[in-house]
N, C-alpha and C positions, 0 to 999 in steps of 0.2 A: 907932473910926477910927484912934486912935494905934497900937493893936496891929496893925491892918491895914497902916498905913504902915510900921511897923517890919518887918513880914513882907516887904512889897514891896521895901524897901531891902535887907534881907538877901539876898533872892532875887536882886536885881540884882547885888549885890557878889559873891555866890557864882558867878553866871554869868560876871561880868567876870573874876574871878580864874581860873576854870576855862578861859576862853577865852585868858587871857594865859599859861598854862603852856606851857613848851616841851614838845613831845611828839615822841617818836621812834617810828619803825616798830618792830614787835616784833623784827625780825631784828637791829636795832642794839641790843644788850643785853649784859648781863654774860656772860662766857664765850664771846663770839663769836670766830670765826676770820676774819680779814681777809686778803685776797689780798696776798701779798708782791710787791714789785718792780714795781708798777703804781700809777698815780695812783688815789687812793681818794676815794669820795664818802661823806660823812656828811650825812644830811639829816633833815628833820622839819618840824614845824609850830609856829607861835607866833602871837601877835597881829600884826596888820598893822604894819609899820614897826618891829618889835621888833628890837633888836640882840642877836645870838646870838654868844657867844664860845666857841670850843673851845680847851681847853688840853691840849696833849699834848707830852710830853717837854720841858717847859719853854718851849714856844713857843705863841703865841696866833694863832688864825685866826678871822676875823670875817666874819659875814654879816648882812644886814638883810633881814627878811621883806618880801615884796611884798604887794600888796593881796589876793593869793590865800592869804595866811598861810603860804606855803611858804618854806623856806630850804634852802640846800645849801652845804656847805663841802668844798673839795677839799684833801686831804692829799697831800704828795709821796710818791713810792714809798718803801716801808719794807723793810728787810731781814728775813729770817726771824728769829723770836725771840719773846720774851715770857716771862712775862705782864707786861702793861702796864696802866696805868690811864688814863682819859680823863675830862675834866670839861667840862661844858657849862653856860654861865651866861647867863641872861637875866633875866626877872622871877622865875624860879625857877632852881634848879641841879639838874643830874643828874650823878651820878658813875657811870662804867662801869668795872668791874673785870675782871681776869683775861682780858685780851685777848691773843690770839696772832696772829702773822703767819705764814702758811703758804700752803697751796694750798686753794682752795675749789672743790668739784665739785658741780654741780647734778645730782641723780639723779632721773630722772623716768620715768613710764610707768604700767603697770598692776600687777596684783597680785603678779607675781613680783619687782617692785622694791619693792612694799610689804612683802612678807613679812618680819616682824620675827624677830629671833633667838629670841624666846620661843616662836614657833610651831615652831621647829626645836630645841627645848630638849633633846631626847634625842640627836639627832645631834651637837649642838654643846654638850653638857653641860660638857665640860672648858673649852671656850673661854669660856663664860659664867662659870663658877666662877673662872677665872683672869684675867678681864678687868680690867685696871688701866691703861688707855691714856688718860690725861687729855689727851694731845696729839691724840687723835682725838675729834672732837665732831660732833654732829648737830643741825641745826635741822629739826624735823619740821613740815612745812606741813600744818595741818589741812585736811580736805576742805572745799572751798567752790566755788561756781559764781557766775558773773555773766554774764548774757545782754546786759547793756546796754553794756558796755565794760570796759576795764582798771580794776581796783581799785587803790587807792593803798596798801593795806596788807593783810597777811595777818590771819586770825583770830589770837587770842592764842596764842602759843607761846613757846618759849624754847630756848636752846642747852643740850645735855646732853653730859656726858663719857662715854666708853666704859668705864665701870667696872661692876663686878658689879651694883651697885644699879640702873643705868639701861640696861645693854647690851641688855636684853630688848626695848627700844623701837626699837633700831637696825635699819634694813634690813639683812638678812643679806648680800645681794649688795654693798651699799655698804660695809658694815663690813669685809668681807674684802678688798675693793678697797683701802680706806684702810689697813688693817693691813699688807698686803703692801708698799705703797709706803713707809709709815712705817718698817717694819723695815729696808728697804733704804737709805733716804735720811734718816731722822730729821728729816723736815720735818712740822710740824703739818698735819693734814688736817681740813678742815671739810666736812661733808656737808650740803647743803640738799636734803632729801628731799621732793619734790613728786610724789606718785604716788597713784593711786586704782584699786582693783580694778574689772575689768569695763568699762574705758573704751576708747574708740576714739581713733585719732590725730587725727581731726578736732577733737575737743574740746580737744586740747592745742595746736592751731595758732592763731596770732593771725590777725586779719582780713586782714592783708596777705599771708598765705600761701595765699589762695584766688583769686588773680588768674586771670581767664579761666574760673572755675568758676561760671557764672551761677546754677546751681541752688542751690549752697551760699551764694553771696552773697545770693540772695533769701531763703533760710532765716534767715540772720543778721539781715537787715533786719526780717523779720517778727517774730523773737524779741525785738526791741527794743520791740515794742508790748506792754507788760506787761499791759494790760487784755485783749488778745486771748489771751495765754498763759494768764491766769487763767481766762478763760471756757472755753477748750478743756479745761483740766485739770478744771474743775468738771463739765463735761458728761461727760468720760471717767470721772471718779470715780463719778458717779451711775449710768452705764451698765454699769460693770464689776463691780459688787457680785455675787459668785457666790451662787447659790441652792443651799443644801445640802439633801440628802435627809433627813438626821437629825443629831442631835448625837452626839458621841463616847460610845458606850456604856461605854467603859472608864473614863470620868470621871463618867457620870451614874448608873450602877448602884451600888448599895450592897451590900457594900463595893466600893470602886473596885478595878480590876484590878491595880493595883500594890500594894495593901495586903496585909499579911501574912495577914489573916483571910479573904481571898478564896479561894474554892474553885473552881478552874478547871473549866469544862465546855465541851465543844465546841471545844477547841483542836486544831490539826492540826500535823503534823510539818513542820519546816523545817530545811534544812541551811545552816548559817552558815559562811562568807560566801556571799552570793548575792542575787539579785533575785527578788522574789515573782512577777514576770511569767514567770520561768523555772522556777517551782516550783508551777505549778497555778493561779495567779490571773491572769486575763487583763484587761488594760487597766484596772486599778484605780488611780484617783487618790483618795487619802483617807488614813485613819489605820489602821495595822496595828500591833498590839501583839505583842511577843516576850517569852518568859520562859524561864528556865533555873535549875534548882537546882544548886548546886555544893557540894562538901565542902571546907572550908577548914581546914587544920591550925592548931593553936593557935599555932605559931611565926609564922604570917603575920598574926596579929591583934595582935601586940605592937609593931607599927611602922606608920607611915603606908604606905599602899598606892597603887598607880597602876593604873587601869583603862584599857587601850588597846582601843578599839573601831573601829580602822581609820578608814574614811570611811563615812558614812551618807548616803544620798540620800532626802530632802533634810534635814529637821529632826528632831531627836531630843530626848527627855528620858529620862534613865537613873535608875532607882530601884534601891537595894539595901536589902533588908529593909524595904521600905515607905517609905524616905526618898529624896527627890530629891538626887542627888549631882552632877548636872551636866546641862547642856543646850546645844545648838548650834542656830542658827536657819537655817543654809544648808549646802549639801553639801560645800564645799571643805575646811574645816579638818580636820586629823587630830583624832580624838576621843581626847583624853588627859585623863582625869579623876582628880584627886588625892583620895584618901580619907583622912580623919583616923583616928587610933587610935580604935577603938570602932565604926567603920562596919561592920567585919566581926566575926563571932563564930566561935568554934570550932564545927566541925560544919557543918550545913546553912545555906546562905545563898541568898537568892533575888535574882536579877537580872531586872528587868523593864525593857524598853525600848519607849517609844512613838515610832513613826516616822511622820512626816507627809510625804506626797509629793503634788505638784500636777500633775506632768507627767512623761512618760517612765517608765523603770523605777525602781521604788523598792526600797530594801533596803541591803545591805551590800556594799561594793566588794571584790572578790576581791584576793588577793595583797597584803594589808595585815596588820599585826599585830592580832590579837584575843587579848588576854592579860591576866591579872590578876597583878600583881607586888607582892611585899612581902618585905622582910627577906632578899633574896637568893634567894627562891623564886618560882615562878610556876605559874599554872594556865592551860592552853591552853583558850580558849573557843570554838574552832572545833568544828564538829560538830552534833549534834542539839540543836535548840531546839524550842519550840512557838510557834505564832502564832495570832492571832485578829483578824479585821477589826473595828475599832471604829467606823469611819465611812466612808461613801462620798460623795465629792464628785460631785454631778450635773453633767454637762457642760451648758454654757449657751452660747447664741449671743450673742456680744458685739455690742451695738449702739452706735452713736455713735462719736465720734472716739477716737483713741489719745491717751494722756496724753503731754504734752511732758516727757520726762525730761531735766532740765537737764544732767546729767552726760553725756548722749549728744549734746548739741547742739554744733555747731561753735563754737569760741572759748570755750566756757563755762568750761573748766578753765584754759585759758591766761590768761584775763582775771583770774581770782581766785587762781591758784596759781603763776603764772610772772611775770606783769606786775609785781606788787609788788616783785620782786627785780631789776628791770632795771638799777637804778642801783648794785646791789651787785656789785662786781668779782668775777669767777669765773675759774678756771683752765680749765674745760671742762665738758662735759656727758656723763653716762652715761645711756643710754636702753635700757629693757627693756620692750618693748610689741609688740603685733601679734596676740595671740591673738584679740582682739575684732574684728580686721579680716580674719580668714580668709575670710569671705564675699565680700570685695572685694579679694582679694590683688593682682589686676592693677592696680587703682587705686593700691595702696600704692607701686608703682614711681614714681609721681609725688608721692604724699602725703608720703613720708618726706624726699626731697630738698627739697620745698617747706617742710616744717617746719624743716629745718636752716637753709635760707636765711632764713626768717622770724625764727628766734631769733637768728641771727648779726646780722641787720639791727637788731633791736630792742635787743640787748645792745651794739651798736656795736663788734662784734669780727668783722671779715670772715673771719678765719682761726680762729675759735673751735673748738678741738678737740671733736669729736663722736664718741663711741665707743658702739657699740650691740651688743646681743646678737642673734644670729641664733637663731630659735626652735629649741628642742630637739625631740627625737623624742617623739611622743605618740600614743596610740590603739592600735587593734588592728594587729598585723602582717598584711600580705597577702603571699601567696607567689606571686602573679602580678603582672607589671608593671601599673601602674594610674596614673590621674591623681590629683593630690593638691593640695588647697588649701594645706596646710602647706608642701609643696614650693614652690609658687608664692610663698608669703610669704618663704621662705628665699631664693628667687631675687631677689625685690625687694630684700632686704637685701644680697645679694651685689652686685647692680648699683649699689647706692648707694655702693659703694667708689670709684666714678668721681668722686664729689664730693670735692674736695680736703680734706685734714685730717680725714678720717674713718677709723675703724677698726672691725673687726667681730670679736667673739668667737664662734667656732663652738662650738655646744653639742649637736651631733647625737648625742653619746654620753652626755649628762648627764640625759636625760629619763626619765620613767616611763610605761609604757603606760597605766596606770590613774589617773594623777594629773597634771592640768594644772599643778600646783604642785610640781614635783619637789623632793625634800629636799636635793639637793646644790646648795647655794648658794655654797659656798666656792670650788669650781673655777670657777664663773661669774665671781665677783668677781676671782679671781686671774688669769683669762685677760684680763679687761678691764685689770687692772693691768699685765700684760705689754705691752699696747699703749701705755699711758701712759708706762711706764718707757722704752720704746723711743723714743718721739717727744718726751716732755716732761721726762724726767729724765736725759738724757745717756747712756743705755745704747745707743749706736748700733749695737752688734753683737749685740744681744739678738734671739733668734728669738722672735717674738711671735705667730705665726700658723701654722696648719697649711697644707697645700698648697691653693692657689687656682688653679682652672682658668684657663689662659692661651690655648691654641690647640690645634687638631687638624689632622691630615693623614691622608687616606685613601691607603693603599698596598695595592692588590689587595683581598683580603678582610679587611683589618685596618685599624683606626684607631689612630693614634699620638697620644697626649695629652701636652701639655706643661703645666707648672705653674710658677707663682710660689710664693714662700715655701717653698722646698724644705728649708730648714734644712740639716742635715747629710746629707740624702738621704731617699728614700722607704722605707717599710716597711709591713708589716701589723702591727697592734698585737697580734694574737694568734698570730702565727707561721704562720697558715694561708694558704690561697690567697686572693687578692683576691675580694671578694664585693660584692653590691649594684650591679653594673654591668649595664646594659641596652644593647642595640644594635638598630638598625633600618635598613632601606633607605629608598628614596624614599617608600614608603607609610606610614612612621612607625608600623608595627606592631611594637612592641618585644618582644624576646625576651631572656631572661637570657643573659648573655655570659660567656665566659671572659676573664680579664684577668691580665696579668703585668706585674711591674715589671722594666723593662730599663734599667739606669742611672738617669737622671732622668726617664724617660718611663714611661707606662703604655700597654701595647698591649692592645687590646680586639678580640675576634672571636667569631663563633659559626658553627657548621657550617651552620645554616639560612639564614644571611644571606650570600649570595655577593657582593653589591655593597653593602656597608654605607655609610651616610651620616651617621647620627646616633648619639650616645651619651648615656646618662643615668647618673648616679651618685647613689645614695641618694635616689631620687626617689619618696618615699612619705611619708605622715604619720609612720609609725614604721618606717623601713627595716630590713630584716633584716640585721643584722650588717655595717654599713658599717665596714670595717676598714683603710682607707687613711689612713696617718698619715705625718708626718715623724719623723725619729729623735729629735726632742725631745718626742715623745709628744703632739703636737698634731694633732687630726683634720682631714682634708680637708673643705672645704665641699662640700655637695651642689651639683650643677650639671647642666645639660643643654646640648647643642649645637644642639637643634632649635627655635630660637626664630624 
């Protein structure tokens, strides 16, 4: 009994002291960047009625926790500078070190804002190797959701400096934005990166951003019923288990198909890159194996090597000489696998790739690098390979409800990844999102302004700068005028410029037809930086945007177009005739048009259209050569006049 009493006493004391500890949110930590020139909040938790003292620059600031165990201390505005230390005292003490005062930018959106420098380590190899920017820091918000309401803190994370050791974790867009501003103004830049791939704007919007949207409000209310959500997900999981025709023969046969001792029989020819649906296999979802023998010179075996296999749809495992050297579980990342010394041998080497695809075309995306590199030499891997089907996934009729994917639910990401930072003073917001909303682009015209208003309200900054990326070109080019969901999304972004204190980076020239995650992140970040430098860093004469459509006037069989953001004047970026202009009469049947720059106007006409009324420019998912720029080499935004 005495031992039990001692245990209970110790347990009580441990609980008491744990409860009594001052606790800070993870964002208030060593190495943080705090917003200069504004009143600052430092907050956290402690036991009820506990006195918390903050000591900074020789001054003391005091708060007492309420019954809710929360406390908050306000610091007066601070000038740019650092590093500084800060001490908090209560029943315990916390010392914060290496604090900078500069500008803090909240960077949010989906995968193109996520994409870290390490994913683009070939394109930005020198930037990574030379990174030594301890005045640029990032707080990476771990992915989290909350359907019940705003969270009080982020999952565990910390501030990191933009040095070679940690730069790989930095958002590439955010880093190049910060670097451009720091190089020009030498002000410390803090990045709070809250972004998640494959997410919609609704998930990033707080509950107050859905006023008069009854269907969404109903969904938010229903999602707060945790029992209901769990029941639906359980039924969906039970109903959605696929039934397979067979197991993967490439792994069940002995020897396995990737092993060196395996003797291939029944394999067929395949030209890589390409998709198997285009090379004689129809409507196959399943596993397909690919193999190729290559001759490697001895000079390529004495150093580490890099295997680039472009992009593969969907998942892959790559074996060299019977050993697994890398794998990727979904289609979007570039396949760049590092091989240690010894992975290759002089002479014959066997590459085997297992590709698994569950829908659509499976295989190897064209117009990407497929190459083996080592010691300054390379081997081109495009061309003839062999393939064999290892497994076929049998189609099945899904019964029961669909799973409630939390990341897709309205407010879920806002609650967990934005709300915990609302008391943290920021300079502004950078937003790169929209790919996931292509299917409801018209609604985006309301959703994006709503999100901006919602965030400004919640941060308590009515004029919070909000700068965003207009989506780049993507997909197949079409050589006839056509409708386009991507163009509608760009139009929604363009119209959002009517919201005060917003800015838009046009990227219609920075995309890739075959990659929704284009490699050029530097120009995106730097175009966002131009906007911030113009409006927030005193560069009042800086040209920060390409031409923006303003108005039009019909004169005879021609339409005269006027633009804002002319810069030093209009030009074509390639020195050729203007292209990507369409024209139509009252019937809105668009034809390709001739277009000319005359002074600060563009004149558009077509022989077939005697009485023109409407013009479109770069109106396609991936427009063919949109070449209207200003003389500062910034591209014109796509637009239409037929709204």
